[in-house]
C-alpha positions as CSV (number, residue, x, y, z in Angstrom):
1,M,-36.6,-1.2,15.3
2,A,-33.9,-1.6,17.8
3,Q,-31.1,-4.0,17.2
4,R,-31.6,-7.5,18.5
5,Y,-29.4,-10.5,18.9
6,L,-30.1,-13.9,17.8
7,K,-26.7,-14.9,19.2
8,E,-24.6,-12.8,21.6
9,A,-20.9,-13.2,22.6
10,V,-20.0,-14.4,26.1
11,P,-19.3,-11.3,28.3
12,A,-15.7,-10.2,27.9
13,A,-14.9,-10.8,31.5
14,L,-15.6,-14.5,31.0
15,V,-13.2,-15.0,28.1
16,A,-10.5,-12.4,28.8
17,K,-7.0,-13.6,28.4
18,D,-4.2,-13.1,31.0
19,L,-2.7,-10.1,29.0
20,A,-0.7,-9.1,32.0
21,G,1.0,-12.5,32.0
22,V,1.8,-12.1,28.2
23,R,3.3,-8.7,28.8
24,E,5.5,-9.9,31.6
25,T,6.8,-12.8,29.7
26,V,7.5,-10.7,26.6
27,T,9.3,-8.0,28.7
28,R,11.5,-10.6,30.2
29,V,12.4,-12.3,26.9
30,I,13.2,-9.0,25.3
31,A,15.4,-7.9,28.1
32,D,17.3,-11.2,28.1
33,I,17.9,-11.1,24.4
34,R,19.0,-7.5,24.6
35,E,21.6,-8.5,27.2
36,R,22.8,-11.9,25.9
37,G,22.0,-11.9,22.2
38,D,22.3,-15.3,20.4
39,A,22.7,-17.3,23.5
40,A,19.3,-16.2,24.8
41,V,17.7,-16.6,21.4
42,R,18.9,-20.2,21.3
43,E,17.7,-21.0,24.7
44,Y,14.2,-19.6,24.1
45,S,14.0,-21.4,20.7
46,A,14.9,-24.7,22.4
47,T,12.4,-24.0,25.3
48,F,9.4,-22.9,23.1
49,D,9.9,-24.7,19.9
50,N,12.3,-27.6,20.7
51,W,14.5,-26.2,18.1
52,S,18.2,-25.4,18.4
53,P,20.2,-26.1,15.2
54,E,23.7,-25.0,14.6
55,S,22.5,-22.0,12.7
56,F,19.0,-20.6,12.5
57,R,19.7,-19.1,9.1
58,L,19.3,-21.5,6.2
59,S,22.1,-21.5,3.6
60,G,21.4,-21.3,-0.1
61,E,22.1,-25.0,-0.4
62,Q,19.7,-25.9,2.3
63,V,17.0,-23.7,0.8
64,A,17.5,-25.2,-2.7
65,E,17.2,-28.7,-1.2
66,I,14.0,-27.9,0.8
67,V,12.4,-26.2,-2.3
68,A,13.3,-29.2,-4.5
69,G,11.3,-31.4,-2.2
70,V,8.1,-29.4,-2.4
71,P,5.4,-31.0,-4.7
72,A,5.3,-29.3,-8.1
73,Q,1.6,-28.4,-7.8
74,V,2.4,-26.5,-4.5
75,I,5.2,-24.6,-6.2
76,E,2.9,-23.8,-9.1
77,D,0.2,-22.5,-6.8
78,I,2.7,-20.4,-4.8
79,V,4.0,-18.9,-8.0
80,F,0.4,-18.1,-9.2
81,V,-0.6,-16.4,-5.9
82,Q,2.6,-14.4,-5.7
83,A,2.0,-13.1,-9.1
84,Q,-1.4,-11.7,-8.0
85,V,0.2,-10.1,-4.8
86,R,3.0,-8.7,-6.8
87,R,0.7,-7.2,-9.5
88,F,-1.4,-5.4,-7.0
89,A,1.5,-4.2,-5.0
90,E,3.1,-2.8,-8.1
91,A,-0.1,-1.0,-8.9
92,Q,-0.2,0.5,-5.5
93,L,3.4,1.7,-5.9
94,A,2.6,3.2,-9.2
95,S,-0.1,5.3,-7.5
96,L,2.5,7.1,-5.3
97,G,4.0,10.1,-7.1
98,E,6.8,12.3,-6.0
99,V,6.0,16.0,-5.6
100,E,7.8,19.2,-6.4
101,I,6.1,22.7,-6.6
102,E,7.3,26.2,-6.8
103,T,5.5,28.1,-4.0
104,L,7.2,31.4,-4.4
105,P,9.6,32.6,-7.1
106,G,12.6,30.3,-6.8
107,V,11.2,28.4,-3.8
108,F,10.9,24.7,-4.4
109,L,9.3,22.2,-2.1
110,G,9.0,18.5,-2.7
111,H,8.7,15.0,-1.3
112,R,10.1,11.6,-2.2
113,H,9.2,8.1,-1.1
114,L,12.2,6.2,0.1
115,P,12.1,2.5,1.2
116,V,13.5,1.5,4.5
117,R,16.9,-0.2,4.1
118,A,16.0,-3.5,5.9
119,A,12.7,-5.2,6.8
120,G,12.0,-8.2,9.0
121,A,9.2,-10.5,7.7
122,Y,7.6,-12.7,10.4
123,V,5.7,-15.7,8.9
124,P,3.7,-17.5,11.6
125,G,3.7,-21.2,11.9
126,G,3.2,-23.2,15.1
127,R,0.4,-25.5,14.3
128,Y,-0.1,-24.8,10.6
129,P,2.2,-23.5,7.8
130,L,1.0,-20.0,6.8
131,T,2.7,-19.8,3.5
132,A,0.4,-16.8,2.4
133,S,2.0,-14.5,5.0
134,A,5.4,-14.9,3.2
135,H,3.8,-13.5,0.0
136,M,2.2,-10.6,1.8
137,T,5.2,-9.4,3.8
138,I,8.2,-10.2,1.5
139,I,6.8,-9.5,-2.0
140,T,5.3,-6.2,-0.7
141,A,8.6,-5.1,0.8
142,K,10.6,-6.0,-2.3
143,V,8.2,-4.2,-4.6
144,A,8.6,-1.1,-2.4
145,G,12.4,-1.4,-3.0
146,V,13.6,-2.7,0.3
147,E,17.3,-3.8,-0.2
148,R,17.4,-6.5,2.6
149,V,14.4,-8.6,3.7
150,A,15.1,-11.0,6.6
151,A,12.4,-13.5,7.0
152,C,11.6,-15.7,10.0
153,T,9.3,-18.7,10.5
154,P,9.1,-21.2,13.2
155,P,9.5,-25.0,12.8
156,I,6.3,-26.9,13.1
157,R,6.5,-29.6,15.8
158,G,10.1,-29.8,15.2
159,Q,9.9,-30.1,11.4
160,I,10.9,-27.6,8.7
161,P,7.9,-26.1,7.1
162,A,9.0,-26.8,3.5
163,A,6.2,-25.0,1.7
164,T,6.7,-21.9,3.8
165,V,10.4,-21.9,3.1
166,A,9.7,-22.2,-0.6
167,A,7.2,-19.4,-0.4
168,M,9.8,-17.2,1.4
169,H,12.5,-18.0,-1.2
170,L,10.2,-17.4,-4.2
171,A,9.0,-14.2,-2.7
172,G,12.6,-12.8,-2.7
173,A,13.7,-13.1,0.9
174,D,17.4,-12.3,1.3
175,E,17.8,-14.2,4.5
176,I,15.6,-17.1,5.8
177,Y,15.7,-18.1,9.5
178,L,13.9,-21.0,11.1
179,L,13.1,-19.1,14.2
180,G,9.8,-18.2,15.7
181,G,8.0,-16.3,18.5
182,V,9.2,-13.4,20.6
183,Q,12.8,-14.5,20.1
184,A,12.5,-14.1,16.3
185,V,11.0,-10.6,16.2
186,T,13.3,-9.4,19.0
187,A,16.4,-10.7,17.3
188,L,15.3,-8.9,14.1
189,A,14.5,-5.7,15.9
190,L,17.6,-5.4,18.1
191,G,20.1,-7.5,16.1
192,T,22.4,-10.1,17.6
193,E,25.8,-11.6,16.8
194,T,24.5,-13.5,13.8
195,I,21.2,-11.6,12.9
196,G,21.4,-8.1,11.6
197,R,18.9,-5.7,12.8
198,V,16.1,-4.4,10.7
199,D,14.3,-1.0,10.4
200,L,10.7,-2.3,10.2
201,L,8.9,-5.4,11.3
202,A,5.9,-6.8,9.4
203,G,3.7,-9.8,9.7
204,P,1.0,-11.4,11.9
205,G,1.5,-13.5,14.9
206,N,0.1,-14.8,18.2
207,A,-0.5,-12.7,21.2
208,Y,3.2,-13.0,22.3
209,V,4.5,-11.9,18.8
210,A,2.0,-9.0,18.8
211,E,3.0,-7.8,22.2
212,A,6.7,-8.1,21.4
213,K,6.1,-5.8,18.4
214,R,4.2,-3.4,20.5
215,Q,7.0,-3.3,23.1
216,L,9.8,-2.9,20.5
217,F,8.0,-0.2,18.5
218,G,10.1,2.9,18.6
219,E,13.4,1.1,18.4
220,V,12.0,-0.4,15.2
221,G,9.0,0.4,13.0
222,I,6.2,-2.0,12.8
223,D,3.4,-2.5,10.3
224,L,0.5,-2.3,12.8
225,F,-0.8,-3.6,16.0
226,A,-2.8,-6.8,15.5
227,G,-4.9,-9.2,17.5
228,P,-7.1,-12.2,16.7
229,T,-8.5,-12.4,13.2
230,E,-12.0,-11.0,12.8
231,I,-14.8,-11.5,10.3
232,L,-18.0,-9.5,10.0
233,V,-20.6,-10.4,7.4
234,I,-23.3,-7.9,6.2
235,A,-26.2,-9.8,4.7
236,D,-29.7,-9.1,3.4
237,E,-32.5,-11.4,2.5
238,H,-30.9,-12.3,-0.8
239,A,-27.9,-13.9,0.8
240,D,-27.4,-17.6,0.9
241,P,-27.4,-18.7,4.5
242,E,-25.2,-21.8,3.8
243,V,-22.5,-19.5,2.3
244,V,-22.8,-17.1,5.2
245,A,-22.4,-19.9,7.8
246,V,-19.4,-21.4,6.0
247,D,-17.7,-18.0,5.7
248,L,-18.2,-17.2,9.4
249,L,-16.5,-20.5,10.4
250,S,-13.7,-20.0,7.9
251,Q,-12.3,-17.3,10.1
252,A,-13.3,-18.8,13.4
253,E,-10.8,-21.5,12.8
254,H,-7.9,-19.1,13.1
255,G,-8.1,-19.3,16.9
256,P,-10.4,-19.6,19.9
257,D,-10.6,-15.9,20.3
258,S,-11.4,-14.9,16.7
259,P,-14.7,-13.0,16.5
260,A,-17.3,-14.0,13.8
261,I,-20.2,-11.6,13.5
262,L,-23.2,-11.5,11.3
263,V,-25.2,-8.2,10.8
264,T,-28.4,-8.9,8.8
265,T,-31.6,-7.2,7.9
266,S,-33.3,-10.5,7.8
267,A,-34.2,-12.4,11.1
268,E,-35.2,-15.4,8.9
269,L,-31.7,-15.5,7.4
270,G,-30.1,-15.1,10.7
271,Q,-31.9,-18.0,12.2
272,K,-31.0,-20.2,9.2
273,V,-27.3,-19.2,9.5
274,L,-27.4,-20.1,13.1
275,G,-28.8,-23.6,12.3
276,Y,-26.3,-24.2,9.6
277,V,-23.4,-23.2,11.8
278,E,-24.5,-25.6,14.5
279,R,-24.7,-28.4,12.0
280,I,-21.4,-27.7,10.1
281,L,-19.2,-27.0,13.1
282,P,-19.0,-30.4,14.7
283,G,-17.5,-32.0,11.6
284,M,-14.7,-29.4,11.1
285,S,-11.3,-30.7,11.5
286,T,-10.4,-27.3,13.1
287,K,-13.3,-27.2,15.5
288,D,-10.9,-27.1,18.5
289,F,-10.4,-23.5,17.5
290,A,-13.6,-22.7,15.6
291,E,-16.0,-24.1,18.3
292,P,-14.8,-21.9,21.2
293,A,-14.4,-18.9,18.8
294,W,-18.1,-19.2,17.8
295,R,-19.3,-20.1,21.3
296,D,-17.6,-17.1,23.0
297,H,-17.2,-14.5,20.3
298,G,-19.9,-15.3,17.7
299,R,-22.7,-12.9,17.2
300,I,-25.8,-12.5,15.1
301,I,-27.3,-9.0,15.0
302,V,-30.6,-8.2,13.3
303,V,-31.1,-4.6,12.2
304,E,-33.8,-2.7,10.5
305,D,-32.2,-1.8,7.2
306,L,-28.8,-1.7,5.3
307,D,-28.0,1.8,6.4
308,E,-28.2,0.6,10.0
309,A,-26.2,-2.5,9.0
310,F,-23.4,-0.4,7.6
311,A,-23.4,1.8,10.7
312,V,-23.2,-1.1,13.0
313,A,-20.4,-2.6,11.0
314,D,-18.4,0.6,11.2
315,S,-18.8,0.6,14.9
316,F,-16.9,-2.7,15.1
317,A,-14.2,-1.4,12.7
318,A,-13.6,-5.1,11.8
319,E,-10.6,-6.6,10.1
320,H,-12.6,-8.4,7.3
321,V,-16.0,-7.3,6.2
322,E,-18.0,-9.4,3.7
323,V,-20.9,-7.7,2.0
324,L,-23.4,-10.3,0.9
325,T,-26.4,-8.1,-0.3
326,E,-28.1,-7.5,-3.5
327,D,-26.0,-4.4,-4.3
328,P,-22.7,-5.0,-2.3
329,R,-20.9,-2.0,-3.8
330,Q,-23.2,0.3,-1.7
331,A,-20.7,-0.4,1.1
332,L,-17.9,1.6,-0.7
333,A,-20.0,4.7,-0.3
334,K,-21.5,3.9,3.1
335,M,-18.7,2.5,5.1
336,R,-15.2,3.8,6.2
337,D,-14.1,1.8,9.2
338,Y,-12.8,-1.7,8.1
339,G,-9.6,-3.4,7.2
340,A,-10.8,-4.8,3.9
341,L,-14.1,-5.2,2.1
342,F,-15.1,-8.4,0.2
343,L,-18.0,-7.5,-2.1
344,G,-20.5,-10.0,-3.2
345,E,-20.9,-13.8,-3.1
346,G,-18.2,-14.3,-5.7
347,T,-15.5,-13.3,-3.3
348,C,-14.8,-14.2,0.3
349,V,-12.3,-13.5,3.1
350,S,-10.5,-16.7,2.4
351,Y,-9.6,-15.3,-1.1
352,G,-8.1,-12.4,0.5
353,D,-6.2,-14.5,3.0
354,K,-4.8,-16.9,0.5
355,V,-5.0,-16.1,-3.2
356,I,-6.6,-13.0,-4.6
357,G,-3.6,-10.5,-4.3
358,T,-4.7,-7.9,-1.7
359,N,-2.7,-8.0,1.6
360,H,-4.0,-10.1,4.5
361,V,-2.0,-8.3,7.2
362,L,-4.9,-6.1,8.4
363,P,-5.9,-4.0,11.5
364,T,-7.9,-5.7,14.2
365,R,-9.5,-4.8,17.6
366,G,-10.8,-1.6,16.2
367,A,-7.6,-0.3,14.8
368,A,-9.3,0.1,11.3
369,R,-10.6,3.4,12.7
370,Y,-7.2,4.9,12.2
371,T,-5.2,2.7,9.9
372,G,-5.4,0.4,6.9
373,G,-3.4,-2.8,6.4
374,L,0.1,-3.7,5.2
375,W,0.8,-2.3,1.7
376,V,3.9,-1.0,-0.1
377,G,3.5,2.4,1.6
378,K,4.3,0.8,4.9
379,Y,7.8,0.2,3.7
380,L,8.3,3.7,2.5
381,K,9.3,6.9,4.2
382,T,7.8,10.0,2.7
383,V,10.5,12.6,3.1
384,T,10.5,16.3,2.2
385,Y,13.1,18.6,0.8
386,Q,13.2,22.4,0.2
387,E,15.4,24.7,-1.8
388,V,15.3,28.5,-2.2
389,R,17.1,29.7,-5.3
390,E,15.8,33.3,-5.6
391,P,17.5,35.8,-3.2
392,E,14.4,38.1,-2.9
393,S,12.3,35.1,-1.9
394,S,14.8,34.1,0.7
395,A,14.7,37.7,2.1
396,Q,11.0,37.7,2.2
397,L,10.9,34.3,4.1
398,G,13.7,35.5,6.3
399,E,11.8,38.6,7.4
400,V,8.6,36.7,8.1
401,C,10.6,34.0,9.9
402,G,12.1,36.6,12.1
403,R,8.8,38.0,13.2
404,A,7.1,34.6,13.6
405,A,9.9,33.2,15.6
406,R,9.9,36.2,18.0
407,V,6.2,35.7,18.7
408,E,7.1,32.2,20.0
409,L,10.2,33.6,21.9
410,F,12.6,31.6,19.6
411,E,15.4,34.2,19.2
412,G,17.8,31.8,17.6
413,H,15.3,30.8,14.9
414,A,14.6,34.5,14.2
415,R,18.2,35.2,13.7
416,S,18.6,32.5,11.1
417,G,16.0,34.4,9.1
418,D,17.5,37.8,10.0
419,V,21.0,37.0,8.5
420,R,19.5,35.8,5.2
421,A,17.2,38.8,4.8
422,A,20.0,41.2,5.7
423,K,22.5,39.6,3.4
424,V,20.1,40.0,0.4
425,R,19.4,43.6,1.4
426,G,23.0,44.4,1.8
427,T,22.7,45.2,5.5
428,R,23.7,43.6,8.8
429,P,21.5,42.8,11.8
430,G,22.1,45.1,14.7
431,W,22.4,42.1,17.1
432,L,25.1,40.6,15.0
433,T,27.1,43.9,14.8
434,E,26.8,44.1,18.6
435,A,27.9,40.6,19.1
436,L,30.9,40.6,16.6
437,G,31.7,44.2,16.4
């Protein structure tokens, strides 16, 4: 049967944001910081965050004092979660081998994985302290071997987010700045009088931070382009509708433009989920975000079978995909376009966001069609090398290079091959004799 909607999203034209306004603001801020450095950074921090300390960078003494004031249980939980993130990142790194092969006698080709020298980790704040983003960006960089990690997080309503600072410190940040927004990522990307530039920016953020990363890409590397958080749940008749409803709303609370989508083979389950969402939502402390997110971006789609459900899910290429079916591991074989899979009722997107150890910096807005999320490999450059030790192989390559380059009319390239082949053969190219006598 054809897909049918028990709930549809509001047409995009009715909920579209003023992206042109975001781009214009970001362009102006970047240009100003490029020209005036620290002075501009300070002005924007005062304007946007009401924060203008003597130094944005926290000293070691300040960090120690802040961490000492964090409750012991919070520290214990941070340490536990960071151990999970570190363990998985180390396993990922171990899967990356270096390569060297001999393709012809004495011809060696290889590649190495080299970490960038400096990375900038952006840990969002604003309304809520997002300590988990410190684990995901800083630990992963350090496991990859990045020498210098400069981490930024904004104050929250004029206050220092102590738990976030503790997470940044325990994750291994070399520099910690209380600085947020466009001014933070721009300072890291370009460098100022007091903030050294980095080679790669990582971490989630609001629309302005995402746009700043987009505009700065090229001058600095970035982890990925990201937009509002997304969740898509695939459920069959065996799923618990209460669990499905709770999980959809768990991601809707990220922001008013966060899509929450259910794709199900059971219209009965879909109707129950819709009812539970409508009953749970009014009592949520974060309903100011979750309510408009569900109203404008929530969807419940009924499909004929699981094969169609997997295909529909792939068409969204969603950031987070929960599979709440009788055999959730079928999705590993059936699906390919997603940021991360969460298999079975025992797991959930919130585990991935906060505690389980996989990275929560993931592609959104369909980017899962061409990229995965943040991992140790994002901080590594895979670089190649080549060496020819055998003269006869160099002569053979030189002769082929000469012919191949002349097909493309690249005479200079051809001559680099000519001279090596001729030297091995004990001759001299005619064009070189003509030129040098």
